[in-house]
Structures are given as structure tokens and as C-alpha cells.
A tleap script that builds the chain and sets N, CA, C and O, in Angstrom:
source leaprc.protein.ff14SB
mol = sequence {
  NMET PRO LEU GLU MET LEU LYS TRP SER LEU
  ILE LEU ILE ASN ASN LEU LEU ILE TYR PHE
  TYR ASN LYS LYS GLU VAL GLY ILE SER GLN
  PRO LEU PHE TYR TYR LEU VAL ILE ILE TYR
  ALA ARG LEU ARG ARG TYR TYR PHE PHE ALA
  ILE MET ILE LEU GLU ASN LYS PHE SER MET
  CTYR
}
set mol.1.N position { 137.646 -30.286 -52.766 }
set mol.1.CA position { 138.346 -29.525 -53.807 }
set mol.1.C position { 137.860 -29.981 -55.183 }
set mol.1.O position { 137.847 -31.178 -55.471 }
set mol.2.N position { 137.460 -29.027 -56.036 }
set mol.2.CA position { 136.912 -29.407 -57.346 }
set mol.2.C position { 137.917 -30.126 -58.237 }
set mol.2.O position { 137.554 -31.016 -59.006 }
set mol.3.N position { 139.198 -29.727 -58.126 }
set mol.3.CA position { 140.209 -30.365 -58.973 }
set mol.3.C position { 140.373 -31.838 -58.615 }
set mol.3.O position { 140.589 -32.685 -59.483 }
set mol.4.N position { 140.265 -32.125 -57.316 }
set mol.4.CA position { 140.364 -33.511 -56.865 }
set mol.4.C position { 139.185 -34.335 -57.383 }
set mol.4.O position { 139.354 -35.474 -57.820 }
set mol.5.N position { 137.984 -33.742 -57.328 }
set mol.5.CA position { 136.799 -34.422 -57.853 }
set mol.5.C position { 136.938 -34.675 -59.345 }
set mol.5.O position { 136.565 -35.735 -59.849 }
set mol.6.N position { 137.483 -33.678 -60.046 }
set mol.6.CA position { 137.674 -33.812 -61.492 }
set mol.6.C position { 138.645 -34.936 -61.792 }
set mol.6.O position { 138.455 -35.700 -62.738 }
set mol.7.N position { 139.702 -35.032 -60.971 }
set mol.7.CA position { 140.697 -36.083 -61.195 }
set mol.7.C position { 140.078 -37.464 -61.009 }
set mol.7.O position { 140.316 -38.369 -61.809 }
set mol.8.N position { 139.287 -37.623 -59.953 }
set mol.8.CA position { 138.713 -38.940 -59.688 }
set mol.8.C position { 137.619 -39.291 -60.684 }
set mol.8.O position { 137.437 -40.464 -61.012 }
set mol.9.N position { 136.881 -38.286 -61.175 }
set mol.9.CA position { 135.894 -38.586 -62.205 }
set mol.9.C position { 136.578 -38.976 -63.508 }
set mol.9.O position { 136.061 -39.807 -64.254 }
set mol.10.N position { 137.744 -38.379 -63.791 }
set mol.10.CA position { 138.520 -38.793 -64.960 }
set mol.10.C position { 138.954 -40.239 -64.832 }
set mol.10.O position { 138.867 -41.006 -65.791 }
set mol.11.N position { 139.424 -40.616 -63.648 }
set mol.11.CA position { 139.870 -41.993 -63.436 }
set mol.11.C position { 138.693 -42.960 -63.581 }
set mol.11.O position { 138.822 -44.028 -64.179 }
set mol.12.N position { 137.549 -42.569 -63.023 }
set mol.12.CA position { 136.356 -43.414 -63.104 }
set mol.12.C position { 135.905 -43.609 -64.546 }
set mol.12.O position { 135.640 -44.731 -64.976 }
set mol.13.N position { 135.820 -42.504 -65.292 }
set mol.13.CA position { 135.379 -42.601 -66.690 }
set mol.13.C position { 136.383 -43.386 -67.511 }
set mol.13.O position { 136.001 -44.143 -68.403 }
set mol.14.N position { 137.670 -43.212 -67.216 }
set mol.14.CA position { 138.701 -43.950 -67.923 }
set mol.14.C position { 138.535 -45.452 -67.713 }
set mol.14.O position { 138.646 -46.236 -68.656 }
set mol.15.N position { 138.269 -45.846 -66.463 }
set mol.15.CA position { 138.064 -47.260 -66.176 }
set mol.15.C position { 136.800 -47.794 -66.837 }
set mol.15.O position { 136.774 -48.931 -67.308 }
set mol.16.N position { 135.751 -46.973 -66.872 }
set mol.16.CA position { 134.520 -47.379 -67.557 }
set mol.16.C position { 134.767 -47.586 -69.044 }
set mol.16.O position { 134.256 -48.538 -69.634 }
set mol.17.N position { 135.553 -46.694 -69.656 }
set mol.17.CA position { 135.863 -46.820 -71.081 }
set mol.17.C position { 136.607 -48.117 -71.359 }
set mol.17.O position { 136.307 -48.825 -72.320 }
set mol.18.N position { 137.581 -48.420 -70.505 }
set mol.18.CA position { 138.338 -49.661 -70.690 }
set mol.18.C position { 137.421 -50.868 -70.526 }
set mol.18.O position { 137.520 -51.838 -71.277 }
set mol.19.N position { 136.520 -50.802 -69.534 }
set mol.19.CA position { 135.594 -51.903 -69.281 }
set mol.19.C position { 134.685 -52.137 -70.482 }
set mol.19.O position { 134.528 -53.269 -70.938 }
set mol.20.N position { 134.082 -51.053 -70.997 }
set mol.20.CA position { 133.176 -51.205 -72.134 }
set mol.20.C position { 133.924 -51.646 -73.383 }
set mol.20.O position { 133.401 -52.415 -74.189 }
set mol.21.N position { 135.156 -51.154 -73.542 }
set mol.21.CA position { 135.928 -51.522 -74.719 }
set mol.21.C position { 136.284 -53.004 -74.682 }
set mol.21.O position { 136.296 -53.669 -75.718 }
set mol.22.N position { 136.573 -53.519 -73.490 }
set mol.22.CA position { 136.929 -54.932 -73.365 }
set mol.22.C position { 135.720 -55.837 -73.505 }
set mol.22.O position { 135.846 -56.961 -73.991 }
set mol.23.N position { 134.531 -55.361 -73.080 }
set mol.23.CA position { 133.339 -56.194 -73.193 }
set mol.23.C position { 132.904 -56.350 -74.644 }
set mol.23.O position { 132.511 -57.433 -75.077 }
set mol.24.N position { 132.980 -55.241 -75.391 }
set mol.24.CA position { 132.607 -55.227 -76.810 }
set mol.24.C position { 131.176 -55.729 -77.033 }
set mol.24.O position { 130.891 -56.418 -78.012 }
set mol.25.N position { 130.278 -55.368 -76.096 }
set mol.25.CA position { 128.859 -55.656 -76.313 }
set mol.25.C position { 128.264 -54.479 -77.068 }
set mol.25.O position { 128.011 -53.419 -76.496 }
set mol.26.N position { 128.046 -54.682 -78.360 }
set mol.26.CA position { 127.652 -53.562 -79.208 }
set mol.26.C position { 126.261 -53.063 -78.839 }
set mol.26.O position { 125.988 -51.866 -78.938 }
set mol.27.N position { 125.370 -53.973 -78.411 }
set mol.27.CA position { 123.987 -53.597 -78.158 }
set mol.27.C position { 123.831 -52.512 -77.125 }
set mol.27.O position { 123.200 -51.489 -77.391 }
set mol.28.N position { 124.396 -52.715 -75.944 }
set mol.28.CA position { 124.187 -51.774 -74.857 }
set mol.28.C position { 125.216 -50.657 -74.888 }
set mol.28.O position { 124.875 -49.480 -74.774 }
set mol.29.N position { 126.471 -51.034 -75.042 }
set mol.29.CA position { 127.532 -50.091 -74.711 }
set mol.29.C position { 127.951 -49.185 -75.862 }
set mol.29.O position { 128.729 -48.255 -75.646 }
set mol.30.N position { 127.464 -49.423 -77.073 }
set mol.30.CA position { 127.947 -48.610 -78.186 }
set mol.30.C position { 127.631 -47.117 -78.043 }
set mol.30.O position { 128.552 -46.303 -78.108 }
set mol.31.N position { 126.359 -46.725 -77.850 }
set mol.31.CA position { 126.097 -45.285 -77.698 }
set mol.31.C position { 126.716 -44.735 -76.418 }
set mol.31.O position { 127.234 -43.619 -76.409 }
set mol.32.N position { 126.664 -45.511 -75.343 }
set mol.32.CA position { 127.225 -45.095 -74.063 }
set mol.32.C position { 128.729 -44.914 -74.171 }
set mol.32.O position { 129.302 -44.011 -73.561 }
set mol.33.N position { 129.365 -45.780 -74.952 }
set mol.33.CA position { 130.815 -45.713 -75.127 }
set mol.33.C position { 131.222 -44.388 -75.763 }
set mol.33.O position { 132.129 -43.710 -75.280 }
set mol.34.N position { 130.539 -44.025 -76.857 }
set mol.34.CA position { 130.882 -42.777 -77.526 }
set mol.34.C position { 130.554 -41.577 -76.650 }
set mol.34.O position { 131.275 -40.580 -76.668 }
set mol.35.N position { 129.464 -41.667 -75.880 }
set mol.35.CA position { 129.093 -40.600 -74.961 }
set mol.35.C position { 130.173 -40.410 -73.905 }
set mol.35.O position { 130.543 -39.281 -73.582 }
set mol.36.N position { 130.682 -41.524 -73.364 }
set mol.36.CA position { 131.741 -41.459 -72.358 }
set mol.36.C position { 133.039 -40.909 -72.948 }
set mol.36.O position { 133.771 -40.181 -72.278 }
set mol.37.N position { 133.319 -41.260 -74.207 }
set mol.37.CA position { 134.523 -40.738 -74.865 }
set mol.37.C position { 134.467 -39.217 -74.948 }
set mol.37.O position { 135.457 -38.534 -74.685 }
set mol.38.N position { 133.284 -38.686 -75.321 }
set mol.38.CA position { 133.130 -37.230 -75.431 }
set mol.38.C position { 133.300 -36.566 -74.075 }
set mol.38.O position { 134.008 -35.566 -73.952 }
set mol.39.N position { 132.644 -37.127 -73.046 }
set mol.39.CA position { 132.753 -36.568 -71.694 }
set mol.39.C position { 134.204 -36.614 -71.227 }
set mol.39.O position { 134.711 -35.657 -70.642 }
set mol.40.N position { 134.865 -37.744 -71.494 }
set mol.40.CA position { 136.250 -37.934 -71.054 }
set mol.40.C position { 137.173 -36.900 -71.694 }
set mol.40.O position { 138.029 -36.320 -71.026 }
set mol.41.N position { 136.989 -36.676 -72.994 }
set mol.41.CA position { 137.835 -35.705 -73.696 }
set mol.41.C position { 137.635 -34.298 -73.141 }
set mol.41.O position { 138.600 -33.554 -72.962 }
set mol.42.N position { 136.361 -33.929 -72.866 }
set mol.42.CA position { 136.094 -32.594 -72.338 }
set mol.42.C position { 136.672 -32.433 -70.939 }
set mol.42.O position { 137.275 -31.405 -70.630 }
set mol.43.N position { 136.490 -33.448 -70.085 }
set mol.43.CA position { 137.002 -33.364 -68.723 }
set mol.43.C position { 138.525 -33.266 -68.714 }
set mol.43.O position { 139.102 -32.521 -67.921 }
set mol.44.N position { 139.168 -34.020 -69.596 }
set mol.44.CA position { 140.633 -33.967 -69.673 }
set mol.44.C position { 141.100 -32.568 -70.034 }
set mol.44.O position { 142.057 -32.049 -69.460 }
set mol.45.N position { 140.396 -31.954 -71.013 }
set mol.45.CA position { 140.794 -30.617 -71.433 }
set mol.45.C position { 140.651 -29.632 -70.264 }
set mol.45.O position { 141.555 -28.834 -70.016 }
set mol.46.N position { 139.526 -29.682 -69.549 }
set mol.46.CA position { 139.326 -28.784 -68.424 }
set mol.46.C position { 140.337 -29.053 -67.320 }
set mol.46.O position { 140.824 -28.128 -66.670 }
set mol.47.N position { 140.650 -30.333 -67.113 }
set mol.47.CA position { 141.559 -30.707 -66.034 }
set mol.47.C position { 142.960 -30.153 -66.277 }
set mol.47.O position { 143.550 -29.547 -65.382 }
set mol.48.N position { 143.490 -30.354 -67.468 }
set mol.48.CA position { 144.841 -29.884 -67.747 }
set mol.48.C position { 144.891 -28.362 -67.848 }
set mol.48.O position { 145.904 -27.743 -67.523 }
set mol.49.N position { 143.780 -27.761 -68.305 }
set mol.49.CA position { 143.692 -26.304 -68.334 }
set mol.49.C position { 143.771 -25.750 -66.917 }
set mol.49.O position { 144.483 -24.779 -66.659 }
set mol.50.N position { 143.035 -26.373 -66.002 }
set mol.50.CA position { 143.035 -25.930 -64.606 }
set mol.50.C position { 144.408 -26.128 -63.969 }
set mol.50.O position { 144.866 -25.288 -63.194 }
set mol.51.N position { 145.055 -27.231 -64.296 }
set mol.51.CA position { 146.390 -27.486 -63.736 }
set mol.51.C position { 147.384 -26.445 -64.245 }
set mol.51.O position { 148.224 -25.967 -63.483 }
set mol.52.N position { 147.294 -26.093 -65.522 }
set mol.52.CA position { 148.200 -25.085 -66.067 }
set mol.52.C position { 147.972 -23.743 -65.390 }
set mol.52.O position { 148.929 -23.023 -65.107 }
set mol.53.N position { 146.708 -23.398 -65.127 }
set mol.53.CA position { 146.417 -22.131 -64.450 }
set mol.53.C position { 146.963 -22.172 -63.024 }
set mol.53.O position { 147.574 -21.207 -62.565 }
set mol.54.N position { 146.743 -23.289 -62.321 }
set mol.54.CA position { 147.176 -23.377 -60.930 }
set mol.54.C position { 148.691 -23.345 -60.812 }
set mol.54.O position { 149.221 -22.814 -59.836 }
set mol.55.N position { 149.395 -23.899 -61.785 }
set mol.55.CA position { 150.852 -23.916 -61.716 }
set mol.55.C position { 151.472 -22.659 -62.328 }
set mol.55.O position { 152.693 -22.544 -62.435 }
set mol.56.N position { 150.607 -21.715 -62.728 }
set mol.56.CA position { 151.056 -20.435 -63.291 }
set mol.56.C position { 151.904 -20.618 -64.536 }
set mol.56.O position { 152.768 -19.790 -64.822 }
set mol.57.N position { 151.669 -21.696 -65.286 }
set mol.57.CA position { 152.397 -21.888 -66.538 }
set mol.57.C position { 151.585 -21.377 -67.724 }
set mol.57.O position { 152.020 -21.430 -68.874 }
set mol.58.N position { 150.380 -20.877 -67.403 }
set mol.58.CA position { 149.517 -20.374 -68.467 }
set mol.58.C position { 149.564 -18.855 -68.436 }
set mol.58.O position { 149.195 -18.240 -67.435 }
set mol.59.N position { 150.017 -18.248 -69.528 }
set mol.59.CA position { 150.111 -16.792 -69.564 }
set mol.59.C position { 149.074 -16.238 -70.528 }
set mol.59.O position { 148.830 -16.812 -71.590 }
set mol.60.N position { 148.466 -15.120 -70.152 }
set mol.60.CA position { 147.419 -14.533 -70.976 }
set mol.60.C position { 147.973 -13.562 -72.010 }
set mol.60.O position { 147.201 -12.866 -72.669 }
set mol.61.N position { 149.280 -13.500 -72.167 }
set mol.61.CA position { 149.865 -12.527 -73.081 }
set mol.61.C position { 149.740 -13.000 -74.515 }
set mol.61.O position { 150.179 -12.308 -75.434 }
savepdb mol mol.pdb
quit
């Protein structure tokens, strides 16, 4: 199920963000950190959008 995959990728990216934030190694993780933040924000938006559609709480009116 794509929604399940999306949920687990969100959890994975979230854990990666916490890991990189705690390491604070500016050399390697700085560009990767911001890249992951962007991906995480987009995935979250798609995830909650899909959940709203599936629960029929999203109306097109």
C-alpha cells in the first residue's frame, strides 16, 4: 500500500533528521540536512492530503 510506504518513509526521514541534528557535523550533513528537511515537508503534505481524501474529510466544493 502506497500510504503505508509513505508513512514509513516519513518515519525514516524524521529519524535521519534527528540523527543529523544531534550530530551537528557541519561538513557532511549540512547540505543533506536541508535536503532532507525539504523532502520531509513535501512528504508530510502529501501524506496528510492523502489521509484527508481517504477519510472523506476533504471536500471539493
